N, C-alpha and C positions, 0 to 999 in steps of 0.2 A: 505511575509506572509506564514506561514506554515499551510497546511490544512490536510495532510495525517496522518494517525494513527502512522506509524513508525516515522515520523518527530516529531510529538507531544511527543512521548516517548523519543526521543533523547533530546528534550528540558527539559522534566521532569527529566530525568536521570542526566542531567548536573547540576541540583540544582538551587541554589538561584539566583535571579536577583537583584544585588545590596544588600542593607541592609534591603530590605522589603520582599523578597521572592516571591513566585509564588502562584497564585490561579488557580485551575483547575475547570472549569465549564463544566458540561456534561449534555446533554439532556438524561434523563433516561426513560421518558415516554411521549407520545403525545396523543392528542385527537383531532380529526378533522384535518383540514388543517394547516400545519405549514411549515415555510420556510426551516427547516432542519429536518433530521430524527433522530430517537433514536440512540445514540452513538456519535452524532456530539459533538465536544468538542472545547473549546477555553481556552487559558492560558492568564491570566492577571497578570500584575505587577502594582505597584503604578503609573508607567508612562503610563499605558494603555494596549492595546492588544499586546501580545507578539507573539502569534501563534494561528492558527486555526480559527474556526468560529462556532457560534451556530445559524447563520442565517442572521446576519446583521440587519440593520435598528433598529426599536424600540425594538425588542426582545433583540438584542445584547446590546443596550444601557441600558436597564433595568438590564440585567445580569451583565454588567460591574459595574453599580452603586452598586449593591448588593455585587459584588466581592470586591470592595474597602472597603465596610463596614465590610465584613467578614474578610478582611485582617487586618483592624484596631483592630477588636475585637478578632481575633484569633479563631473564632468559625465557623465550617461549617454550611451551611444552605441548606435546601431543599425547594425550592420555586416553586409555581405554577403560571405561567404567562399566562394570557388570551390574545388573539390576536384579540379582537373584537374592532371595531371602526366605527364611522360614515364615509362613503366613502368620504365625503366632507372634512374630517380632514386630511390634507396632512401629519401631523406628526404621524398619527395613523397607526395601522396595521389592515388589513381587511381580513386576512386569515380565521378568524372565528374559529380557534382552540385554543388549550392550550398546553403548554409545562411544564413538571415537570423537574426542573433543579437542579442538585446537584452542590453546589458551595463550594469547599474545599480549605481553605487557609493552610492546614497542609500537603501539598504534599511532603515537604522536608523529612518528617519522613518516606515516602514510596519510597525514591530514589532507594533503593536496589530492591524493587518490580518492579519498572519501568525498571531498568537495566536488571532484569531477563526476563521480557517480551520482551525487545528490543533484547536480545540475542536469544530469540525464533525466531524472525524474521530473524536474521542474520544466525542462524544455521539451518534454515528451519525445526523448531520444533514446531508443533502445541501445543497450550495451551489455557488457559483461564485466563483473568485478572478479578478479582472480587472485588467489593466494597460492604461491609456489611454496611447498613445504618440503624441507629436507630433514628427515628424522635422524636424530643422533642417538646417543646412549642414555639410559636412565630417563627415558621419556622426554629428553630435551629435543629441541627442534630449531631450525632456522626458517624464517618466513620472508618472502618477498611478495609485494602486492602490486597490482596494476589494474587500470581500467581501460577498456577498449570500446569506443562507440562502434556499433555495427556498421559495416561498410567501410571502416577506416583501413582495413587491411593489416596483416601481421607481418612485421619484419622478421626475416629468418633468424637474426641474432637477438631477438627480443628475449630478455632473461626470464620473463614470466609466461609469455604466450608462444614463444618461438617454436617449440616442439609439439604443439597441439595439432593433431591431424586436421587437414582441411575439412570443413563442413561440420565439425563437432560443435564449435561455438554456435553456429546457426541452429543446430539441433537443440541445444540447451535453451536458447532464446525461444524457439518455437514451442518447446515443451513447457517452458515457464517454471522449471524446477532446478534447484542447485544440484551439482553432481561432483563427486570426487573422481578425478582421472588419475589412473596409476600407470606409470611407465618405469618398470624396474623399481629402484629405490626412491625414485622421484614421484611426488604427488602434486597435483594442482587441483585446488578446490575452486570451482567456477560457479558464480551466482549470477543469474540473469537480472539485469536492471531494466525493467519494462516501463513504458509510459503509464502513468496513472490514468485510470478512467476519468473522464472529464464530466464534472457536474456543472451544468449550465442552468442558472437560476434566473428566470425572468421575473423581476420584482425584487426591490431592495428594501421592502418594508419590514415589519416586525418578523413575519414568518420567514421571508427570504433570508434575513440576517441570522435567524436561529438555525435554519437549514444549512447555511454556509458554515456556521460554527461546527455543526455535527459532521458535515461533509469533509471538513479538514481533518477531524479526528478519525474519520473512517477511511482516510487515504484516497480521497478524490482530489483531483486538481479542480479548484473551484473558480468558475467564472460567474460574475453577477452582472446583470443587465438591467438598466432602468433609464428612463428619459428625464429623471429629476436629479440634477447635480447635487442637491442638498441631501439626497439619499444615497446616490451612487458615488460614494467616496470612501477612502480607506479609514476615515474616522468612524463612519457608521458601520462599515462591513470590514473589520480588520482581518478577518479570516479568509478573505478572497485572495486568490492568486492573481486574478485579473478582474478589472472593473471596466465596464463599457457604458458610456453615457451616450444615449442617442435613442432614436425611434426604436421601440422594442421589437416590432416585427421585422424591420430592416436589419437590426443588429443580429437577431437570431438567424435570419436568412443568410447573413454574411459570414457566419462561422463555417469554417471548412468541416465538412461532415466526416464522422467516424463511427464505426459500429460500437465504439466504447463510449459514446456520448450518452449522458443521462440528463434529460430536460425536466426541470421542475418549474411549472408555470404558476406563479403566485403573485400576479400583479394586483393593482388596486381596483380593477373593475372588469366587467364582462367584456367590453370592447377590446381592451388591451390583452386580456387572456386569449380572445379569439385571434387577434393578430399574431400573437406568439405561437399559438397552436397551428395556425395555417402555415407558418414558416417552418415548424418542426415536424409536422405529422408525416411527411414523406421523406424524411432524412435517413431512414434506415438505422435509427438510433437504437441503443439497447433498451432505452426506457424513455417514455414521454408520459408525464403525469400532470394533471391540472386540478387545481382546487375549485370547489364550488358546490352548491347545493344540488340535490338530485334534480330539482326543477330546472335550474340553470343548465345543468349538463344535458338534460333531455332536449331543451330548446336549441342548444348549440349543436347537438347531434343532428337534429332535423335540418338545421341551417346548413351544416357542412355537407350532408348528403344531397340535399336539394340543389345546392349551389355547385356541386361537383368538386368540392374542395377535398373530399375524401371518399373512398369507397367504404362499404360496410365492413369489409375485412380490415381496412386501415384503421377505422374508428375502433374496432374491437380490440386493437392493440393498445389503445390509450387507457391509462390508469386514471379513471375519473368516476366518482370523486377520488382524489388522491389519498394515498396512505393506507396503512393497515388499520382495520377497525378495532381500536382499543378504547373507544369511548372518550377520545381526547376532546378537551374543551379549551384549555389555555394555549397560548402561542407555543410554549415549550412542549406541551403534550402533542400538539399537531406536528411540530417539527420532528419529534421522536417517531410518530406514526409514519411520516414520510421517509425518515431515515431507515426505519425497519423494512419498508417496502423496497427501498434501494438495495439494502443488503440482501434481501431475498432474491431479487432479480439478478444481482451480481453473482450470487451463489448458484445461479442456474435453476432456481426453483420456480421462478415465474409466478403466474397466477395473480388473481386479484381478490379483493374481499367484497366485490360488489354483489348484492343480493340477486 
């Protein structure tokens, strides 16, 4: 099952599912308590759910039934689904809220729009994906879609973006949350397309390869660096978005810095780890983690402070030994522990598991 926004766009950009096509269902507005938030989406085909979720349970069952009907009739729908039920009804939903859901069987016509938005993720280019909705009778609707890179400017006669007030799109991108804009009988649902956080893995060995695989699943843009061409290649690390072959320290240092960078240092030895860490430690990154035993980490700690390569405060921000302490032993378990720490930091919880 695919749940993330980039993966949903990949599915939509790929086009039809058999002879029936795809239906995109998106929660565009909520009231009260609902199992999913505004912007949650699911893709259905005749065979059932293809990707994503609008919350599961009764809500998703109702949305899927409407999606099948919309697919048969070829007409979008805008439906309001209440989630009230008697608590004794095991089939009911007791969230107590309501969800307004846009169900569109015409997404094939917007494949180019979805591809443009997907490129925005891949090229680290912020933008907005918009759906202009005109509600009709009996829950029917008409939908027009567009994608606009930030900074591109809006033409006054643009059918999707033209009547959105200046500054609103910038506010939505800055806030990072989808929003339904209402202007009389017209509605525009705007979803921010933000650059993915970048995971830079120094080391293309077994652990680096496993972390790259998990990083892609977790919606990071994955860069892998190694000075060994036999390791730093697409056959060995197929989940990397970018592979750099060269001196590890120099390659890390050459990366344009961003506060959304996550450095994972898992090279083949102490010296290479130190070179990568020297290049990363003062980058202002969201995360810098390095693998190693407690003894190795302590020796490197002393070396960095005595050589002036880092202050005590800068060293304290390093996650070393890397990863959440889950008693990991195998390559895959170590990769999971690193991925768990990346998730925790990205979620704003920070912290380390060092004793």
